[in-house]
C-alpha positions as CSV (number, residue, x, y, z in Angstrom):
1,M,46.0,17.2,111.2
2,I,49.2,19.2,110.9
3,D,49.1,22.8,112.0
4,P,52.6,24.0,112.7
5,L,51.4,27.5,113.4
6,A,49.5,26.1,116.4
7,N,52.2,24.1,118.2
8,D,55.5,24.7,119.8
9,L,57.8,22.4,117.9
10,P,61.3,23.8,117.2
11,S,62.3,24.7,113.7
12,T,64.2,22.1,111.8
13,F,67.1,24.6,111.7
14,D,67.3,25.2,115.4
15,D,69.8,22.4,116.1
16,G,72.9,22.4,113.9
17,E,74.1,19.0,115.2
18,L,70.8,17.4,114.5
19,Y,70.6,19.0,111.1
20,D,73.9,17.4,110.3
21,L,72.6,14.0,111.3
22,M,69.6,14.5,108.9
23,L,72.0,15.4,106.0
24,A,74.7,12.9,106.7
25,G,76.4,12.0,103.5
26,M,74.3,14.5,101.4
27,T,76.2,15.6,98.3
28,Y,73.3,17.3,96.4
29,G,74.6,20.3,94.4
30,L,78.1,20.2,96.1
31,D,80.2,19.7,92.9
32,F,78.1,22.3,91.1
33,Y,78.5,25.1,93.7
34,L,82.2,24.2,94.3
35,G,82.8,24.5,90.6
36,L,81.1,27.9,90.4
37,A,83.1,29.1,93.4
38,R,86.4,28.0,91.8
39,E,85.5,29.9,88.6
40,A,84.2,33.0,90.3
41,N,87.4,35.0,90.0
42,G,86.6,37.0,93.1
43,P,85.0,36.7,96.6
44,V,82.0,34.4,97.1
45,L,79.1,34.8,99.6
46,E,77.0,31.7,100.4
47,V,73.6,32.8,101.7
48,A,71.8,30.3,104.0
49,C,75.1,28.5,104.5
50,G,73.8,26.3,107.2
51,T,76.4,24.1,108.9
52,G,78.9,24.4,106.0
53,R,78.0,21.4,103.8
54,V,79.1,23.5,100.8
55,L,81.1,26.3,102.4
56,L,83.7,24.1,104.2
57,P,84.7,22.2,101.0
58,C,85.1,25.6,99.3
59,L,87.3,26.9,102.1
60,Q,89.4,23.7,101.9
61,A,89.8,24.4,98.2
62,G,91.3,27.8,99.0
63,I,88.3,29.8,97.8
64,D,87.7,33.3,99.3
65,I,84.1,32.6,100.6
66,E,82.0,33.9,103.4
67,G,78.7,32.6,104.9
68,L,75.4,34.1,106.0
69,D,72.6,32.4,107.9
70,L,69.6,33.3,110.1
71,F,70.1,30.5,112.6
72,E,72.8,30.9,115.2
73,S,72.8,27.2,115.9
74,M,73.8,26.5,112.3
75,L,76.6,29.1,112.4
76,A,77.9,27.7,115.7
77,R,78.0,24.2,114.3
78,L,79.8,25.5,111.2
79,Q,82.3,27.4,113.3
80,A,83.1,24.3,115.4
81,K,83.5,22.1,112.3
82,A,85.7,24.8,110.7
83,A,87.9,25.1,113.8
84,A,88.5,21.3,113.7
85,L,89.8,21.8,110.2
86,D,91.9,24.7,111.3
87,L,89.8,27.1,109.2
88,S,88.4,30.5,110.2
89,P,85.5,31.5,108.0
90,A,83.9,34.9,108.0
91,L,80.3,34.3,109.0
92,H,77.4,36.7,109.2
93,H,74.2,36.2,111.3
94,S,71.4,37.8,109.3
95,D,68.1,37.2,107.5
96,M,68.7,36.4,103.8
97,S,65.8,38.8,102.9
98,D,67.4,41.8,104.8
99,F,71.1,42.0,105.1
100,S,73.8,44.6,104.6
101,L,77.5,43.7,104.4
102,S,80.5,45.9,103.7
103,R,81.9,43.7,101.0
104,R,80.8,43.1,97.4
105,Y,81.1,39.7,95.7
106,A,81.8,38.1,92.4
107,L,79.4,35.3,93.1
108,I,76.5,34.8,95.6
109,T,74.9,31.4,96.0
110,I,71.9,30.1,97.8
111,P,72.2,26.3,97.8
112,F,69.9,23.4,98.6
113,N,66.6,25.0,97.9
114,A,66.9,27.5,100.7
115,F,65.4,30.3,98.8
116,I,61.9,28.8,99.3
117,H,62.1,29.7,103.0
118,N,61.4,33.3,102.1
119,M,57.8,33.0,103.2
120,S,56.3,36.1,101.5
121,Q,56.6,37.9,98.2
122,E,58.2,40.8,100.1
123,A,60.8,38.5,101.5
124,Q,61.6,36.9,98.1
125,I,62.1,40.3,96.5
126,G,64.1,41.5,99.5
127,C,66.4,38.5,99.2
128,L,67.0,39.0,95.5
129,S,67.5,42.7,95.9
130,C,70.0,42.3,98.7
131,C,71.9,39.8,96.7
132,R,72.0,42.0,93.6
133,S,73.2,45.0,95.7
134,H,76.0,42.9,97.1
135,L,77.3,41.8,93.7
136,N,80.2,43.3,91.8
137,P,79.3,44.7,88.4
138,G,79.0,41.6,86.2
139,G,78.7,39.5,89.4
140,R,76.4,36.5,89.4
141,L,73.7,35.1,91.7
142,V,73.0,31.3,91.5
143,F,70.5,29.3,93.4
144,D,68.4,26.1,93.1
145,T,64.8,25.5,93.9
146,A,62.4,22.6,93.4
147,F,59.9,23.1,90.6
148,P,56.4,22.7,92.1
149,S,55.3,19.7,90.0
150,L,51.9,18.2,90.4
151,E,53.6,15.1,92.0
152,W,54.9,17.4,94.8
153,I,52.1,19.9,95.5
154,G,49.3,17.5,94.5
155,A,50.5,14.9,97.1
156,S,48.2,13.6,99.8
157,Q,48.2,15.7,103.0
158,N,48.6,14.7,106.6
159,E,50.2,11.4,105.7
160,R,53.5,10.3,107.4
161,V,55.9,9.6,104.5
162,L,59.2,7.9,104.9
163,E,61.7,10.2,103.1
164,G,64.7,7.9,103.5
165,E,66.8,5.7,105.8
166,I,70.5,6.2,106.3
167,P,73.2,4.9,108.7
168,H,74.1,7.0,111.7
169,P,77.5,8.5,111.0
170,N,78.9,7.3,114.3
171,T,77.1,4.1,115.3
172,G,76.1,2.8,111.8
173,L,72.6,2.1,113.1
174,P,69.7,3.1,110.9
175,M,68.1,6.5,111.0
176,R,64.7,7.1,109.4
177,M,63.4,10.4,108.2
178,Y,59.7,11.1,107.9
179,D,57.8,14.1,106.6
180,T,54.1,14.8,107.1
181,R,53.0,17.7,104.9
182,R,50.1,20.1,104.7
183,F,49.5,22.5,101.8
184,D,48.0,25.9,101.5
185,R,47.8,25.8,97.7
186,V,46.3,29.3,97.4
187,E,49.2,30.9,99.3
188,Q,51.7,28.3,97.7
189,I,52.9,27.2,101.1
190,Q,54.0,23.7,102.4
191,Y,54.0,23.0,106.1
192,S,56.1,20.1,107.2
193,L,56.3,18.0,110.4
194,N,59.8,16.5,110.2
195,E,60.7,13.4,112.3
196,L,64.1,11.7,112.7
197,E,64.0,8.3,114.3
198,L,67.2,6.8,115.7
199,L,66.9,3.0,115.8
200,A,68.5,0.8,118.4
201,A,70.5,-2.4,117.6
202,D,67.4,-4.5,118.1
203,G,65.5,-2.5,115.6
204,S,63.4,-0.7,118.1
205,I,63.0,3.1,118.0
206,G,65.6,4.6,120.4
207,K,64.7,8.2,120.1
208,T,62.6,10.5,117.9
209,Y,63.3,14.1,117.1
210,R,60.4,16.2,115.9
211,S,60.6,19.6,114.3
212,Q,58.7,21.8,111.8
213,S,59.5,23.8,108.7
214,S,57.6,25.7,106.0
215,A,58.3,26.7,102.5
216,R,56.8,28.8,99.8
217,Y,57.1,27.3,96.4
218,I,57.5,29.3,93.2
219,F,56.7,28.7,89.5
220,K,59.0,29.6,86.7
221,N,57.2,32.6,85.3
222,E,56.7,33.9,88.8
223,M,60.4,33.6,89.4
224,E,61.2,35.6,86.3
225,L,58.9,38.4,87.5
226,L,60.6,38.4,91.0
227,L,64.0,38.7,89.4
228,R,62.8,41.6,87.2
229,V,61.2,43.5,90.1
230,A,64.4,43.0,92.1
231,G,66.3,44.8,89.4
232,F,68.0,42.0,87.5
233,Q,68.0,42.5,83.7
234,R,69.5,39.2,82.6
235,W,68.9,35.7,83.9
236,E,68.7,32.1,82.8
237,I,66.7,29.3,84.4
238,Y,67.7,25.6,83.9
239,G,66.1,22.3,84.6
240,D,69.0,20.8,86.5
241,F,72.7,21.4,87.5
242,D,73.7,20.1,84.0
243,G,72.3,23.2,82.4
244,R,69.5,21.5,80.4
245,P,66.4,23.6,79.6
246,L,63.6,23.5,82.1
247,T,60.9,21.7,80.1
248,N,59.9,18.9,82.6
249,E,57.9,19.8,85.6
250,N,59.7,17.1,87.6
251,D,63.1,18.8,87.1
252,A,64.7,21.1,89.5
253,M,64.9,24.9,88.8
254,I,68.4,26.4,88.7
255,V,68.4,30.2,88.6
256,S,71.4,32.2,87.4
257,A,71.1,36.0,87.3
258,W,73.7,38.7,86.6
259,N,74.2,42.2,88.0
260,E,74.5,44.3,84.8
């Protein structure tokens, strides 16, 4: 039985290089956030920027963007990748639920479902409040989360599930990603044991990396209440990056809120 609180596995976000392996070729939300940043007409802050999957293409497009992340390993990996591209991003090491920067922004983004790593209501409100206080008047906060559909939160627990198989970016050999989940459905928390298997040329398992993560999922009406408590007066919630209404529980949940 999974109990991440009782073991000493590293966080999935403790190793920036390994994280990049797990997300090799991932383009989820990239065009959406790149488009928003281009249209922002002012400075951009990416919260939970990770290793730069979105931030680096924005920099390459000439966008005035900064990044913030809790994990030093992620920022170090981002900095190394940026240096290889002859880029020098402004990066901030801080918790997304409690940060204070000297600059204000036209746009703040929290890509790739990172908001659900705020593990308490206090952290969720803190994150939204910090973002709002760092927006210019009329500035916009945009982030995506996964809607907690029955298919997701009603899934079987403690079963090792193959999440995907992709080629290693250097060797071309297969990599397999597994997730073993446990749910606390009262507290709306998912605990995950994440495993990345690197296969050898003969098909055997060469190495396995194990890590853990947790997430607190949020329903639509709850999200609207969090935004209201954090001081936002206007927001919209969509079902996907194409802006369609959120009517299907298997859709994503795209949040856009303005500082008015």
